[in-house]
Each structure stands twice: as structure tokens, then as C-alpha cells.
GUDORO-289760 format. One line per 8 residues: for each residue x, y, z of C-alpha. Coordinates in pm, 1 decimal. Each point is the difference from the previous one (the first is absolute). Example, Ala and Ser with C-alpha at 12.3 -4.5 7.8 and 13.67 -1.06 7.14 Angstrom:
<nodes>
1230.0:-450.0:780.0  137.0:344.0:-66.0
</nodes>
This chain:
<nodes>
13605.4:-11581.9:-8774.9  -238.7:216.3:-188.8  133.9:-45.9:-327.6  -95.9:-341.9:-27.6  -373.8:107.7:70.4  -107.1:90.5:-371.6  -384.8:42.6:145.8  68.7:224.4:327.4
-380.9:135.2:96.7  -6.1:386.0:53.4  -248.0:222.0:119.1  39.9:382.1:-76.5  -135.4:274.5:161.1  49.7:300.8:-225.9  -260.0:249.6:-174.7  285.6:30.8:-300.4
24.0:-265.4:-275.1  323.8:155.3:-128.9  180.3:-73.2:330.8  -122.4:-309.7:30.5  119.6:-97.3:-352.9  334.7:139.5:111.4  9.4:-241.8:337.7  -135.9:-284.5:-246.1
302.4:99.5:-261.9  280.2:-7.3:259.7  -90.6:-348.5:184.0  -34.0:-149.5:-399.4  393.3:195.6:-30.9  87.3:-207.1:287.1  -138.9:-366.9:-140.4  -346.9:15.7:227.9
-300.2:-31.9:-223.8  -281.5:104.4:251.4  -366.0:-93.8:11.0  -157.7:341.6:109.2  -319.3:207.3:80.7  -25.6:374.4:23.3  -262.6:137.4:237.1  -4.4:373.2:112.2
-273.0:-15.8:243.4  -135.7:-118.2:400.3  -268.8:-249.3:-221.5  181.1:-116.2:-274.5  339.7:-112.2:224.8  -258.6:-178.7:267.3  -134.3:-170.2:-335.2  264.3:-132.3:-78.5
178.1:-109.5:359.7  -314.8:-141.2:8.2  -13.4:-269.5:-320.9  416.0:-90.0:-28.6  277.8:-51.8:173.5  289.4:234.6:-82.7  380.1:-16.9:82.7  91.8:363.5:55.6
-237.0:348.5:9.8  218.9:327.2:-156.2  -200.6:294.7:74.8  27.6:341.6:-62.9  -25.8:285.1:252.0  -228.6:263.5:-117.5  -306.1:-40.9:-206.1  -285.5:160.1:-43.5
-220.5:-83.0:377.3  221.8:-296.6:33.8  370.3:-52.8:131.6  224.4:-211.6:104.6  -96.6:-31.4:399.1  -368.0:-113.9:-145.9  186.5:-269.0:-204.1  167.5:-123.5:267.9
-259.6:-58.6:231.4  -207.1:-124.8:-242.0  287.4:-213.6:-115.5  24.5:-159.1:351.4  -368.7:-45.2:70.5  6.5:-246.6:-269.3  352.2:-165.4:26.1  230.5:95.9:312.1
300.2:-168.9:-169.1  -32.3:193.1:-322.5  277.5:205.4:-89.7  -49.5:369.4:-107.5  241.9:244.1:-155.2  -44.8:316.4:-54.9  124.4:152.8:-339.9  -38.9:424.2:-33.9
139.6:280.9:-104.2  -99.4:241.0:261.8  -0.8:-176.3:331.5  253.4:161.3:284.8  242.5:-173.3:230.4  -277.8:81.9:280.4  -318.2:-148.5:-208.0  250.0:-313.0:-105.3
115.7:-59.6:382.3  -381.3:22.5:112.1  -90.7:-245.3:-279.4  240.0:-238.4:100.8  -131.1:-27.8:376.4  -375.1:-20.8:-176.5  96.4:-346.2:-137.4  158.6:104.8:-335.9
335.2:-231.3:-97.4  177.0:296.7:-182.0  -17.9:280.5:-192.8  186.9:121.2:-346.6  -12.3:307.1:-192.7  -84.1:-30.0:-398.8  320.8:149.6:-78.9  198.4:-280.4:178.0
-211.6:-303.4:-154.4  338.5:-175.8:4.3  -90.5:-125.8:346.9  -356.2:-157.6:-74.5  132.7:-289.9:-98.4  258.3:-125.1:277.3  -266.1:143.4:251.3  -340.1:-212.9:-135.7
285.2:-331.7:5.7  69.8:66.4:337.9  -393.8:98.0:100.4  -158.3:-337.5:-193.5  274.1:-202.2:203.5  -41.7:137.8:336.6  -330.2:-1.7:-67.9  -13.4:-404.4:-22.7
170.3:-6.3:330.5  -250.4:173.0:151.5  -288.7:-166.1:-142.7  165.1:-339.9:74.7  64.9:159.3:381.5  -350.4:117.7:37.8  -162.5:-353.4:-163.9  242.8:-221.2:280.2
-124.9:254.3:276.7  -333.9:-29.5:-100.6  21.3:-397.7:-23.2  201.1:25.7:323.9  -303.3:198.7:134.9  -269.6:-236.4:-144.9  171.5:-293.9:168.0  12.4:157.3:341.9
-351.8:68.1:19.0  -136.6:-343.2:-198.5  20.5:-316.7:14.0  248.3:-210.3:-244.3  -194.0:-257.1:-78.9  -383.6:89.4:5.5  82.4:401.0:-56.5  -242.4:81.8:184.9
86.9:273.5:325.2  184.2:-204.0:268.3  1.6:12.6:369.7  165.6:345.1:28.1  -208.9:217.9:-261.9  -323.0:-214.4:157.0  108.0:158.1:304.8  13.3:352.3:-75.4
-288.2:-9.0:-190.6  -130.3:-143.2:305.3  106.6:297.9:213.2  -141.2:214.3:-205.5  -343.0:-123.6:28.0  6.4:-16.9:330.2  88.1:372.6:20.3  -274.1:64.0:-234.1
-247.5:-161.1:227.5  105.8:179.1:268.0  -20.9:358.6:-163.8  -336.1:-42.4:-219.0  -159.2:-279.0:169.0  17.3:-183.2:-346.5  -29.2:-363.8:-12.3  284.3:-263.6:-89.9
-7.4:-355.8:19.8  294.9:-245.0:11.8  -27.4:-383.8:-134.7  250.1:-203.5:102.9  26.8:-307.7:-235.5  170.2:-346.6:32.4  1.0:-265.4:-272.4  -121.3:-344.1:164.3
151.9:-247.2:-254.9  342.7:124.8:-43.4  228.0:-172.8:189.1  -167.9:-312.3:-149.7  76.6:128.3:-368.7  308.4:122.9:104.5  112.5:-339.2:183.2  -124.1:-251.1:-284.7
102.3:200.4:-280.5  302.2:197.5:143.9  59.4:400.0:7.3  -53.3:37.1:-416.0  -320.8:-116.5:48.2  -86.5:217.3:317.9  157.0:305.8:-176.5  -246.6:-52.3:-259.9
-284.8:-41.0:201.4  55.9:349.7:196.0  58.2:184.3:-366.7  -303.2:-178.7:-113.8  -173.8:106.6:325.9  85.4:345.6:5.8  -140.7:30.8:-373.7  -284.1:-114.9:82.0
-77.8:219.7:341.9  105.1:299.4:-196.7  -314.1:-9.8:-188.0  -181.0:103.5:323.6  183.5:251.5:79.7  -98.2:378.0:-48.4  322.3:240.6:-174.7  -46.1:187.8:361.0
34.5:-318.9:211.1  299.0:-186.4:74.8  101.0:-369.0:-71.4  302.0:-136.0:151.7  261.6:-311.3:93.3  63.0:48.4:334.2  215.8:-322.9:-31.2  9.0:-430.6:-22.5
-397.5:12.5:-128.3  -143.5:287.7:207.2  -162.6:275.7:-202.5  -129.7:339.5:142.7  -297.9:210.5:-166.7  -45.1:352.3:104.5  -335.4:105.0:-98.5  -59.6:415.6:47.5
-289.1:164.4:41.1  -181.2:-354.0:87.2  -231.4:-87.4:252.5  -36.6:-326.6:173.2  -314.7:-128.4:-199.6  187.7:93.7:-381.1  320.8:-180.4:137.7  -148.6:-283.8:115.7
-143.9:-38.7:-343.1  339.5:32.4:-152.0  156.6:-252.5:245.9  -259.0:-259.2:-83.8  50.4:74.8:-382.4  365.8:-43.4:26.3  -102.4:-349.9:193.6  -257.8:-115.3:-263.8
255.8:77.0:-305.6  315.8:-200.5:156.8  -201.6:-231.3:89.4  -157.3:-101.4:-338.1  328.2:81.9:-119.3  220.0:-303.2:-128.5  403.8:-8.4:6.2  134.4:-233.2:-251.9
333.5:-174.7:19.9  135.8:-268.2:-185.1  -362.5:-53.9:-160.7  -118.9:-50.9:386.9  -252.9:189.3:118.5  18.2:165.2:373.0  -303.4:186.6:178.6  112.2:301.7:219.8
-206.6:222.0:279.1  46.9:303.4:190.2  -28.6:101.7:342.4  -40.0:332.2:89.0  16.9:213.6:292.0  -157.8:371.6:-32.4  24.6:304.0:229.5  -198.2:349.4:-25.6
305.3:257.5:14.3  -109.7:236.5:279.1  122.9:267.5:227.8  5.1:-264.5:257.0  318.9:-146.5:-159.4  344.2:144.8:140.6  192.1:-157.9:-254.8  43.9:-202.2:-339.1
159.4:-326.4:200.8  -304.6:51.3:217.5  -215.3:-54.1:-329.3  192.0:-265.2:-140.7  0.2:-201.1:337.2  -361.3:18.4:9.9  -50.9:-90.7:-389.2  234.1:-281.0:83.3
-193.9:-131.5:283.8  -336.9:13.4:-179.7  164.3:-171.9:-329.3  110.4:-289.9:239.5  -328.4:10.1:171.7  -126.0:-74.3:-377.4  211.9:-282.7:-26.7  -117.5:-147.7:313.3
-350.2:-1.1:-102.7  63.6:-182.0:-287.0  176.4:218.4:-272.3  -161.9:131.1:-296.1  -183.9:301.8:199.4  44.1:343.9:115.5  7.8:96.0:376.2  -43.3:354.8:110.7
252.6:81.2:329.6  -200.0:82.8:277.2  115.2:53.9:348.9  -242.2:-255.2:201.6  74.6:-293.3:-211.4  133.9:-220.5:188.3  194.3:-228.4:-241.2  184.4:329.5:-104.0
59.5:95.4:370.9  177.5:-314.8:37.9  211.1:38.6:-282.4  110.4:326.8:82.7  109.9:-138.4:313.0  178.5:-278.9:-172.3  174.4:222.1:-221.0  137.6:199.4:283.1
118.0:-311.3:162.6  153.4:-72.8:-324.4  271.4:285.9:-12.6  31.7:-43.8:381.1  114.4:-342.2:-47.2  204.7:41.7:-303.3  180.4:300.2:214.2  26.7:-261.3:317.0
180.9:-251.4:-187.1  242.1:267.8:-97.2  56.2:140.2:327.5  1.4:-352.2:167.3  -303.5:42.3:201.7  -154.1:-355.8:15.7  138.1:-219.8:290.9  -71.5:-373.8:122.4
-179.6:-124.8:254.7  -63.8:-391.5:111.9  -288.8:-173.4:133.7  112.4:-368.8:156.1  -226.0:-298.8:13.0  11.2:-292.8:249.3  -85.1:-377.5:-45.0  -343.5:-145.9:89.4
118.1:-343.0:4.5  255.3:-200.3:155.6  264.7:-63.9:-223.9  -62.4:312.0:-163.5  335.2:137.7:148.6  242.1:4.5:-267.1  150.2:343.6:-41.0  -202.5:331.3:68.3
-207.7:178.2:-274.4  -71.7:368.1:-64.8  -104.6:197.8:-224.8  95.5:302.3:-145.1  -192.9:308.5:9.3  -14.1:323.2:-173.8  -17.4:366.7:147.0  55.7:342.6:-142.1
133.9:250.8:204.2  -107.3:369.8:-62.0  104.2:238.6:177.5  -100.4:-89.6:393.0  -289.6:-242.3:-122.4  26.2:-338.4:-80.4  -239.0:-111.7:-288.4  -125.4:-352.3:-35.5
-9.6:-181.0:-312.7  -351.6:3.1:-12.8  -31.3:389.0:-66.0  283.2:-18.1:-312.9  1.4:-321.7:-159.6  -359.1:13.2:-187.1  127.1:321.1:-134.3  357.2:-162.9:-83.1
-152.4:-309.4:-162.1  -217.1:199.9:-217.3  234.6:230.3:-128.1  263.9:-293.1:-67.2  221.0:97.4:249.0  -17.9:-334.6:216.6  293.9:-207.0:-210.0  247.7:302.5:93.8
-110.6:11.9:384.2  -18.2:-393.2:-12.3  378.7:17.0:-124.2  96.7:245.2:259.6  -134.3:-182.6:288.0  180.0:-344.5:-131.2  344.1:182.3:2.7  -116.1:177.4:377.1
-11.5:-361.0:122.5  261.5:-197.8:-163.0  226.3:295.6:116.2  -134.7:-18.3:360.5  42.7:-387.1:-16.2  334.7:66.3:-144.6  111.9:222.0:323.3  -106.2:-210.0:248.3
76.4:-350.5:-163.8  -395.4:-145.0:27.3  27.4:-54.1:-364.2  257.8:-231.4:7.1  -126.9:-181.9:332.5  -71.7:-396.7:-19.6  -359.3:50.8:115.3  -296.0:311.4:-15.3
-212.1:138.6:-257.3  -67.2:336.6:-115.1  -290.9:63.8:-159.1  10.6:331.1:-309.4  -336.7:84.3:-164.1  -64.7:14.2:-403.0  -232.8:205.6:-151.2  -204.3:-142.5:-267.7
180.3:250.2:-261.9  368.9:-115.4:80.7  -101.3:-339.7:-109.9  -41.5:143.4:-320.9  315.2:152.1:-11.8  235.7:-253.8:-199.8  327.3:127.6:140.0  -81.1:-52.1:353.5
137.6:-332.8:35.6  353.9:131.6:-143.9  -30.8:289.4:216.1  -56.7:-262.2:314.7  302.5:-195.9:-87.5  233.9:294.4:-23.5  -128.2:105.0:312.4  96.3:-324.4:162.8
327.8:35.4:-140.0  63.3:342.2:155.2  -106.5:-65.1:319.2  116.8:-390.6:55.9  -395.8:-124.7:102.9  -108.0:-361.5:7.4  -283.2:9.7:-196.1  -157.0:-287.4:192.1
-25.7:287.3:311.3  -254.5:164.1:-230.5  -341.6:-34.0:-80.6  -229.2:199.0:-233.1  -312.0:66.3:76.0  -224.6:19.5:-300.6  -429.9:97.9:48.9  -195.3:-247.5:-128.7
-231.0:235.4:-243.4  368.4:125.1:-133.6  106.9:-322.1:-57.4  -303.0:-109.3:-195.0  -4.6:337.0:-209.8  338.5:-52.5:-133.3  4.5:-409.0:6.2  239.6:-97.6:-242.8
261.1:293.0:113.5  -34.7:-134.6:346.7  68.0:-322.0:-102.4  309.5:56.9:-191.4  128.4:216.7:283.3  -108.9:-239.4:261.9  202.0:-294.1:-171.2  266.4:206.0:-68.2
43.5:148.3:307.1  -32.6:-342.7:230.4  267.5:-148.3:-214.4  224.0:207.6:125.6  -127.8:-91.2:374.0  -303.8:316.4:102.7  -278.6:-105.0:146.6  -369.1:137.4:-97.2
-289.3:64.2:209.2  -346.6:88.1:-117.0  -147.8:284.0:189.8  -360.1:64.8:27.0  -127.4:-344.1:-74.7  -366.6:-53.8:-10.6  -52.6:281.6:-123.5  -85.6:-71.5:-383.7
-290.0:-197.4:-110.6  240.6:-291.4:-159.4  299.9:23.9:305.8  -2.5:-396.6:42.0  4.0:-92.2:-406.5  291.0:218.3:-18.2  251.0:-162.8:258.8  52.9:-327.7:-234.5
166.6:276.4:-233.4  203.1:204.1:242.8  301.5:-133.6:157.8  -14.6:164.3:319.1  152.9:-81.9:341.6  -228.9:194.8:231.9  -396.0:97.8:1.2  -88.9:316.6:174.4
-379.6:-2.0:85.8  -144.7:312.5:-55.3  -20.2:180.5:294.6  -336.8:148.0:-54.0  -158.7:-412.3:128.3  273.0:-6.3:252.8  -114.9:348.7:190.3  -383.9:-136.7:26.0
78.5:-352.1:65.0  -147.0:-17.8:326.6  -348.3:164.8:-97.7  -46.9:-117.9:-332.5  -3.6:-400.4:-61.7  25.0:93.7:-387.2  305.1:168.3:66.0  103.0:-263.9:226.2
-96.9:-296.8:-263.6  221.0:212.3:-281.5  286.8:17.7:206.9  -26.4:-396.6:117.2  -50.8:-97.3:-388.1  315.3:187.4:-107.9  182.4:-95.9:268.2  -122.2:-376.9:-105.1
107.8:78.9:-407.0  327.3:156.4:74.5  136.8:-307.4:216.3  -168.7:-225.9:-260.5  218.5:203.6:-256.9  337.0:-52.6:232.3  -52.1:325.6:80.2  51.4:189.3:369.1
-247.0:238.0:85.2  20.8:354.6:152.0  -293.8:204.8:175.5  24.3:395.4:-41.9  -178.0:210.9:196.5  32.9:-155.8:332.7  -90.9:233.3:281.3  -151.8:-187.1:314.8
151.5:-302.5:185.6  -350.4:-145.7:-66.7  21.6:15.0:-361.0  383.5:-149.1:36.4  -127.5:-301.8:178.5  -293.0:-92.3:-248.0  260.8:10.5:-281.2  209.0:-230.6:181.2
-273.4:-262.8:58.1  -80.1:51.4:-364.7  330.7:-119.0:-117.0  141.2:377.1:-98.9  375.3:-45.3:-28.2  106.1:365.9:64.0  -139.7:347.1:131.8  32.7:322.5:-83.7
-177.7:344.0:132.0  17.5:235.4:262.7  -140.4:-219.3:223.2  358.4:-208.2:-34.6  225.3:318.2:-48.6  -38.5:299.1:-149.2  240.1:137.5:-270.8  332.3:157.8:105.0
246.5:201.3:-160.5  295.4:-195.6:-91.2  317.0:-12.0:166.1  347.6:2.2:-171.1
</nodes>
């Protein structure tokens, strides 16, 4: 209640000290001893509003050269929540209504000052409510357009300002530049030191980057460890210097966490905003492509987007494939073919062997794996695709009963990134139980290069799987520089000789020697050998002479869709 506010601050706007004294006396009679200031001109009122905070403004209606309407306007200019009460002996009802519409909270006649204290009490309380509501709205508005961790502009606000810059470039021809920044070592610090350390790094880097950004420019956090910079009215040469300075600043910075120093760096993609662009999404896409090119070219550098850069063109194609593959996974557009193998040696007729091969159906077109697998690998989609293929294969083997037969081997490819998936073995076990598959009917294929790149993870996965009865084949064998040395380490059942050596077997004695060596070493290790890319009867006979166990290729059987 106002009675407890013994130091209520009132700004009195009146040209009569006597009238002001009467108002103050009325308040004191009600138990309020206010702090007040008396002003009677626009300038003195503006100075008072500018220099101090007030709880309420009480103004006369008519003063020489200054009216209550001017006092209202001036008050709202300085503080939208500061209440104004008009106290006058001459104001008419029509004028009073106009004053209320203009923003006055109340009007009181001088011959009825008993209403003054209750009106002040009410308006001071409601002013506090209005102020709290406005602050809450302001906070919510700030949160809507700013990143909660770094307090930088968020992606939504950045895209709005980027759209304005694009529109300006179209209308005026002015030059603006977009920088897309990615913090290179963030994942390492985040994974090794925890998310608290990662958050602190982002806050410190944000503060560091701010030092190089003009007030008219925009620095935003776009998500994760990615930042955007909009340089307004800036040409490509100056923008390059700014980007280089950002890289240098971050490169020289040392992040200290629990007394351990960490080095970090930036990869920066740069796009000059021009009327050639149709949308902000196109700008951001090209900046992202340039940023990835900076990463691919050694990190800690700046790359400008150019339409004739082959790497950027390839990444653009890959990014388009990414959305198509995500959609294909959801819509069930993947399906399986199979390609049979034959035995080349007597005694090798111990059940048939066939490899499952994935295809993608898009409308009337069939997309071979060579068109989408590189993009899927580059953007981390292969673990999802591999799991989908495993379920498709197991479902087929369940429907046909082939997965529960006592003979036959079905080969399923696994990518290198799937070998790093710690939950893959658990997923496979779950699929085995769901589709009632005998594990010994399944042989997982892994490429030699992928196995070596993830050696410890590969060994763990193979050992777990073999204990359940699964078999393994080492694909593309012979393509690595140290192929033979890894055979003692990798417990596999088959070697699939790299088809690049098989295809030219009859024309290149070196290729023939490599195929022969792979076969001899494989047999010495107790493994069965398979030659891929067998396309002619002549090559097939030669492989049989060399002692290769099985052959696969268009000369043996073409891939066919699954039946059943």
C-alpha cells in the first residue's frame, strides 16, 4: 500500500507553488511524505525526467505556454510506464476524456483532492504491474531473437537481417558479405571435457569474435559450434581481411579448462551477397559449402564460394543427396537385389552364396549405390542405411525361410562408419530375435580400408559377432598398402580380392600376380577366397587355375531383385 511508501517520488508540473503546496499537504495528511520536484516548463520537465526516476507525474492542465497534453507526450517519450494524473480546477469533462485517451491515468478537480491519494495508490501499483509485464515481454522478445548461451543474435534473427541485406543489394547494388564460421576443435573439447566446458568455450569465442565486428554488422550463433557474420556495406577484399583476422584471433587464443590449455581454430566460408541470389537459404547453403571446403583443405582458412570450384560442386550434389536419402529412408524407397557367386573348385558346392546389394527407387528411375553412397558416407547417413538394409535382408530371409536353412550364405555389406557404431551389435541381435535368423547364414562384408581405419572397433565387433555364429568377409582385399600384414589380426572367413585386379587379369601380369598372391596368403590363413568383377569366361577359367574358391560378377550372374 502507498501508506508504507514514506518516500514516494512525485514530479509536480505546475506554475503555482501554492497549488503544489496544497497537493503535498493533502498527501501528508494521508500519511505520505513525498520526495517531489516542481517544474513548470517543457525544458525543466525534460531535465527532471532525464536525470531521475519518478513514481508518478502530477500535472496541472493549463500553464503559460505548457499544457497537460504536452506534459503527457513528454512523459511517454521518457517512460511509457510512468503514470500521469491531471489535477486542475478548470478542466472540462470533454477535455478530460481527451486527456485520458492521450494517456493520462486519471483527472482530479482541485476542489475534490480527497480522491488524490487513492488515485496515486492505484496508479503506482498498476504502474509496477505494467512495468513488470513490459519487462517480461521485452525479455521474451529478446529471447526470441537471441541465443540463450552466448546472447548473440540467433539463426532466426540472422536470417531476417540477411534477407534485408539481400533486398538492399538488389535495390541499391550495395555490396554485403556473408561469413559462415565453424569452430574446428569444438567436438574434441566437448567430448573430452564435457558440455560445460564446451558451453564455456562457445561463450569465450563469442566474446572474442565480437571485438572484430562493427556496430552495423551482425554476429550470430547459428547452432552448435557454427557462427554467422553479416558484413554490411563491405566489399570482398575487406571481408577477406576481416575473415582472416577472425581466423588469426582464434588461432592465437588458448582455451584453459581445469588448468589444461586447448588450441582452437576456425574454418570460414565466404559469400558475396549480390542480386544473383534468390533467397537467404541459397546464400547460407553456398556459405556452408565454402566452409566445408575450408575444412577439407586443412581447416584454419577462408574459402570464397565460387561456382566453378569442383569440390564445392561435388559437396552441393552431396548435400542434395542427403535430403533425398533422408526422405528415402522414411518412405521405404530402398530395396535389395542379390548377386549369386559360384564355386570354382571341386568340393566347393557346400551351399549357395549370394550378396545383397542395395538399390534406390526414385520414381521410374533405379539409382545404383555408386551414385548415393559417397554422399551418405560424407554426411554420416550410412549407419542408418546399413541398419535399414540389415532389416530388409533379415525380413526377406524370414519370409522365405532361407534364414533358417542348414546351408547357404548371404553376404551383407557394412560401411566403415557403422563399425564405429557401438550399438550396432545390439541392433543386429535384436533383428535376429525378431526375424528368427540363424546367424551362421549371414556373412558381413567390410572393406579392407574401413577395417584398418577402425581397427580396434572392428576387432571388437567381429569377435562379438563371431561368438554368435556370424561370418565375415574382407572386401576389396589387396587395395591397401599393408593388406597382408593385417590378416593375422582380423579374424575373417573370406577374402574378396579387389575387382580392379581381377578385371585386367588377362592383360596385366602384375594384376595376375597380385590376385595369385592374395589367394595364396588367404589360403595360408585358412580363408576362402572370392574374386569380384568376373566378366568373361576366360577370366573365370584363369581364376580357377589360380585356385580361387569362388567367383562373382556379371560373367557369373547379374544382380536381380529379390523374389518373395
